[in-house]
N, C-alpha and C positions, 0 to 999 in steps of 0.2 A: 504494499500500500504506499502511496505517496501522494501528497497534496492535500489541500484543505477539504476537498469533497470526500476523501476517504475517512478523515477524522470526523466529519460531519455525519457520515453514514454510521460509523461505529458508535457515536453518541446518540444516534437516532434522532438527529435534529435536521431541520430543513431551513435553509436561508436562501433568500433571493440573491441575485448577483449584486445588487446594490448593498444589501445587508453584509454580504461577504466582504465587499470592498471597505465598508465602514469598520468592520471587525478587524480586518487586516491592518488598516491605517492606525487604528487605536493600539493594536498590538505593537506596531513599530514605534509608536510614540512612547509606550511603556518601556520597551527595550532601550530606546534612545535615552530615556530618563535614567535608567540604571547605568548605561554606558557613560553618562556624564559624571558619575561618581569616580570613574577612573582618573579624572583630572586632579583628584585630591591625593596628597601624600599621606598615607596611613601607616607608613613604616614604623612609627613610634607608638602606634596605638595597640594596646593589649587586646587580644582576641576575646570577644564576649561569648561565653559558652552558655550562660544562663542569665536571665534578668533577675533571678531570685538570689538573695543573699544566703539562702540555705545551702549548707555543704552537701547534703544528700537528701533528696526528697523521696528516695526509695526506702521501703521498709520490708521486713521479712513477711512473707505471705503465710499467715497462720490460719489454719482451718479451725473454725469454732462454731458451735450452735448457739446463737444468741436468742432465738425465739423458737417456741414449738410451733408445729404446723397449726395446731388449734388456735394458738394466740394470733398468728398472722391471719388465718381465715376468719377470725372473729371480727376483724376490721373491714372485711370485704362486703359490699352490699349484696353480691350474689356469689354463692359458691356451693360446691357439693362437699363431701367429706375429704376430698383430696386436692381440688384445684379451684382457682379463681374462675368464675364464669363471666365472660365478656361477650358483647355483641359480635356477631360474625363480621369480618372485614373483607372476606373474599367470597364472591358468589360461586 
């Protein structure tokens, strides 16, 4: 696959020729905006890995039972003895 029409088909979208031209022009504007950043000397700037000051936001994954099934189902407007019951979303 190559070209805009191939990606358009993969995304299951349809654009008129005019819409494609507008999208393409805006894309090049965005790329040009990022390319303009190359004009700045960032050699002395430390690489930013995270915007958070936290050293590690990861934690150990510990399995635990916090609530019984009966406790959880007691808060549901509709349920049977095992599952939440919700309206059908697919015909």
